[in-house]
Structures are given as C-alpha cells and as structure tokens.
N, C-alpha and C positions, 0 to 999 in steps of 0.2 A: 805460248803453246796455241797450235791452231786450235780453232774452233771447230765443235763436234757437229757439223750438220748432217748427217745422216742416219740421226737416230734420236733417241728421247733424250734430254738433259739428264734425268735421272732413271734409273733402271734397277729394281729390287727384283731378286728372285731367289724364292724358299728363304729367305733370311732367318736365322736362328740367333738367339742367345739366352744362355743359363747364368743364374748366378745363385751357385749349390743347388738347392733343390728347386729354386724358383724359376719358372721358364718364363723369361720378359716376351721374347720374341718366339712363335713358334711356326716359322715358314710364311713369312711375310712378302707379297709379291704387288708391286706396282709399277707404274710407268709414267713419266710427266713430260708430255711435248715441251719443246723449245718454247718460250715466251708465253708459258700459261701460268695461272694459280692453283696449286693441290691442298686443299685443305684437308688436314687430318684430323679426324675428329673422335674424341675417346675421354674418357673420364681419368683421373689420377691414377697409375699403376696399369694402366694400359698398355702401355709400352712405347709410348709417340716419344719420350725424351729419348730412351734407351735405341731407337730407331735412328733418331738425327744425329746421337753420339756416335753412332757408326758410319753414317753417311758422310759425315765432317772428320772423320779419321780419329775423331779421339778413343775409339773403343773398337776393337778388332769383334768382328762375329766370330759365332762358332761352326757356323754352315751358310748355304747360301752364298750368294753373289751381289754385290752391288756395286754399281758404277754410276760416275758423274761426268757427264761431259765426252762420256767416252772411256774416260778413265778409272779402271779397278782402286778400289778405296782402301784396297791392303797391299797391293803389289806397286800400287802407282801414287801412292798416299800424298807426296810432295808437289806433284802435277796436281792432283784436286785440290789442292790448299791453294794452290794460285789463281782457280778459277769460280773460287766461292768467296761467302760472306757467311758470318752467324751472328744471332742475335738471339741471346739464350732468356731463358725465364728471368735471370736478374741483368741489373746495368753492370756490364764489365768494364766499369771504369775507375779512373784512379779520382776519387773524390776532393784531394787535396790540391789537383791541378784545374786549372782553368779550361773551360768546354775547348778553345782553341790550343790550348796545350795538349789536351787527350788526344785530338785527333791530328796534329802536326806531330806526335810521336808514333803513332801509327801508321803516318804517312812514311816517318823514316826508316820504320821498321821494315818497309817496303822497298828500301832502296831508293827512295825518291830524293831529288835533291832538296835544298832547303829551300829554293825558290819556288819548286814544285809543291812541297809539302804545305807551304804557307797557303797557297794559292789554292790547293785542294782543300784544307781546313775551311778556308773563307766561303768557296762555293758552299759546300755541306752545310757550314752554319747558316749562311741565307737561305737556303733552300728547304732546312728545318726549321725554320724560324727561331734561330738562338743568336742572330748576330747581333743583338743588342745586350746579350748576357755573356757574348764570347769571352770576357777579361774576367769574369766573375769564376771564382770555384764551384766546381761541379757540386761539391755538397750543400752549395747554396742552393740549390735547383728544386724547382719540384719534382716529384716522382715522374710526372708526365716528361718535363724537359730531361730528365736523366733519361729515360727509355728514348726520347729522340736522339741525342746525344749517343747511346749506345749503337742505335739503327744507324746513324751517320757513320760513328767508326766502323761500322761492318761494311759499309759502301766504299771506303778511302781507297781501295784496291781496284774498285770497280768491277766487281765478280759479275760473271754471267749467271751464276746461280746464287740466290741468297735462302738459307735457312732461318726463318723466324719461329723460336718456338715458346708458343704462350707469350706473344709480345706485349698483349694486353693486361696480364695479370695483375690485379694489384692495381689498376688505375682508376680514376674516378671517372664517371661517364662522359664528362668532357675531354678528358684527356683520350681516352677510348677512341673517341670519335675521331680526334685530332690524330691518330696513329692509324686508322682506317685510312685517310684522306693521303697519307704519306705512303700506304702500300698500295693503293689505288695507283698513286703516279708512278710508282715503281714499276707496277705491272704496264702501265700504258708503254712507259719506255721500252718496253722488250723484256724485261728481266725475268728469268724463271724464278718464281717462288714457291717454297714448299711451307707450309704454314700449320702448326699445330694449335689447337685452341678446343677448349672444354665447350664451346658456346656455336650453339647452330645457328643461330644470328649472325655471329662474327663471319663463319663460313657460306652462310648465304649470300653474306654482301661482298667476300672478297674471292672466293673462289671459284674458277671454272668449274672443276671437278672435285668432288669431296669424297674422301674414303673413312669408314668408320673401322674404328680399330676395338676390341674387346679381349682381355686377357690376352694380348700378344698376338691375335690374329686378326685379320681382315672378315669381318663378318657382313660388310655392305660395301658397294661403291656406285658412285652414279653424281650426275646434276644435282643441285640443292631439290628442284622439282622432282626427279624422280622419286628421293629418299621421302620428300614431304608426302608423297602418293602412298608410298608405302606405310607411312605412318597412319594418314587417314585425315590431309590435310589439315583443316582447322580443329582445336580441340574444346571441347565445353568440360569445364571442371567445377567442382563444387564440393563442399564440405557438409556431410552429414552430423550434426552432433549429437543425434541419438544414434550409438553405432549398431543397436539392434536392428536398425531400420536400413540399413547399408544393401541388404538384398533386394528389398524392394524398390530402393532407389536404382539399384541396377538393371531391376526389370523395366521401370519405366523409362528409362532413357534407351535401352538395348534395341528396340526399333528403330531410331534414327540415326546409329551410329554406322560406320562402313565398317567394323570389326567389333571385338567382344570388349565391353567398357573393363575399368583396371580401378580395383575399389584398393585402398589401403584401411585396414581392420585397426589399425593403433591410429592412426592419425584421422581416420573419417574421410579422408579425400577419395572424391570419385571423377573419374575422366573418361571420356569416349573420344575418339575421332570421328570426325563428321564431316570430311571431304571440303566440296564445296558449297554445303549447307548454308554455312553461315549465319546469317542472322533469323532465317527461317527454322533452321535446325535449333537455335536458341529459343525460339518461341515455341516451337514443339515440346522442346525438355521442360520448359514453364508447365507447360500444360498438362504432360505426362506426369511429372512430379505433384501437381496440384490435385491432380484426379488420384493418384495413391496417398495422400495425405502426408507425403514427407516433406519435413520441415529442411531446409537448408540454409547456407550461407556461403555468400561469396561466388553466387552462382555467375559464370562469365564465359565470354568466348575468346578464345587465345590462337596464339601461333604455334606449332609444334615446339618440344622444348629437347634437352638433350636426354632427358630421360623418357620423353615419349618415343623417341628414336630405340633407344635401349629397348624399352617394354614392347617395342612393336618387332625387334628383331630377336630379342633373347629372351625376351619372358619375364627380366629383371629389371631394376632401375639402374642407373650408372652410379656405381659406389664410388665414395673417394676413398681408395684404399690406400695403405700405405706401402712404400716401395722400398726395395731390398738397397742394401749399399752398392754404390755404384751404377744405380738406375735413375737416377735425379730425383728430386723432390718430389715428397707426397704432399705435401699443406701448400695451400695458396697463400703467396704472398712472403712466404720465410725466404730471408737473404740465403743464397748459395755461399760456401764457404770461399775463402779467400782462394786456395788452392783451385777449386772448381772455374773462380772466374779466370785465374791465371791461365788455367787450362783453355778455357774459350779464347782466352787472348792469342795464344798461339797460332790456333787456325786462321787468323785473320792474317799472317804474316807469311809471306811467301817462304817456304822452308829453303 
C-alpha cells in the first residue's frame, strides 16, 4: 500500500460512539502528523480505549470520520490494518509458547516466509532485550518482559502507525522506565505513535503533543508545557488534620497561587498551583500557614498530576469510573478476556 505523504498519519473528525444510553465519544477531533507521538491523556472511562478500538478497525463508530494513513477506518479497514500495529492494555500473547514462537507465528500470519519470520523474530527479540529468554515459555516471563514481547509482536509487520493503549499499566517502576526507552527509540526511528495513558508524567516524557479527554470529549490540547501552564506549573500540597481549619489554610496560601486553591474537605488535602515559583513559593506557604496558626502534614512542592490537570480544566478530579461493555476495561491491571485478546491479535495480521 502506498504511503500517505500528503496529510496527517491519523485524522479524526467528529467521532461519536454510544453504548446504549452511555455516550463514550461525543465528537472527538484530532490530527497526528507523521513521525510524531500524540499522548491521549484521561482517566478510566474517558473514552480513550473506545477511540483506539475504532482507529484500529475493531469497533465501528456511530458518527464522524477517522482515517489512518489516508485510509478510512470503516470503508478501507483491510488497508488500515496493513499499516498499523496495536499493543493493548493486556499483553495479547500465547503464554504456552516461547517468545520466539510467538513472534514467528505472527510473522507467518503476515504471510512472511519461514526464513523471513525467523529473521524478523530474532531481530525483535534482540531489540527488546529478550534474546536470552527467547526459548522460554512466555508464561515464565515477568510482567515487563511480557509487555515488551507484546510490543515486539505489534512491530512484526513493520507498521507505519503504532497504537499503544496504556502500555505501562500494571508495570513496576523499572519495567515502566524500560518501556519508555523502547517507545522513545520507535519514535526516533520515524514511527507515528498514538499513546493513551492515565499518567501526565508519561505523556510529558514521550509525547510531542497531548490531548486531554474527559467524558468522551477533548477538553484541552497542546504541548506538555502548555498544559502545565494551564494548571499553574508546580503545585504545593499538604494535609490539614483539623478539617475545621481548612478555610484558614486556603486563605493563607491563596496569595501565592496562580489560581484558586483546591481543598478536599473529606481528606483534608489542599493544593494550589504556583507556576515557576518553586522553592520561594514553598517558603511563602510555610510562612503564611505558620502566621495563621494552621498545623499541616506533608507540606511539599511537586509537579502537576493528572488530577491537577482535570481540576484546572473541569473543576473536578479525574475519577476512575467503570466502563460499559465493549468500551474496554475499567480497572487497572485486570486482564482482558481471551476473546478481547484474540480480537487484538487480528489487527496485527494483514486482512
């Protein structure tokens, strides 16, 4: 299939999808230039997985239009599948088979010769640091190794566009950083990536542009720095043990913030964006709280989180709502059913 060089690698216009009375997507618009990484940020239930399933031809939209590499995902689904790879929220691998066998089977499903399949599998195992474990059953792999094998499988067909749906969910910190390195190398090699995540730091590290989705709608878009500026840069956060003193604590730190402080009366957590004030703002906060006689715990300066973004943009935190059937998983780390894994496997193979 000829490469699309005249437009964005991914184009979405007015995309909608409902499951009964639940509106998963409410008119999504986005564009991903070729050779870039788009981070799609949002909580569980925001519609991220629904959008990915539509873009990878696994789910038909109710309305709007979506194209990958210039091909319509509904009318030209087979052509779209030949140009994409997908690594979903759970590793879609056969655990009884070895790492090498998993990759060789995928290669054969792409109609590659046996010799080419062996060569492609060997190269990917080496690239992803799995060569030493190539002949072990995948069920003996750690979670991080299984995720790397899953990502390697999504690259067997040498896709121009790669979809990564929360690729680091459930990984330990070391494995998560290792996955980041792999994603960076793919981006450096010219692959177009769409990465969904719940973590602002992940999008910050990996994405050229970020789109924030809430309740099926795009509520903000821009670079990481642009989003952080909307939140207010650095954040000062602390807990007020005496819930009755929360109003006084808010009043004490209000002058140093670049926006209104946020307070949770149930947990006693108070935070405020302070821009680039950093340590100077922290010192002012300590002085203000001390002058007001408010006792606090855990007073600290930190970088913005997903909740901070959502508080700034919507006035509410990023809730981890459940998702309706067909919309992907609601819980972190829960394994997708075998049917869902088989469905993801299909998109890796040419139609």
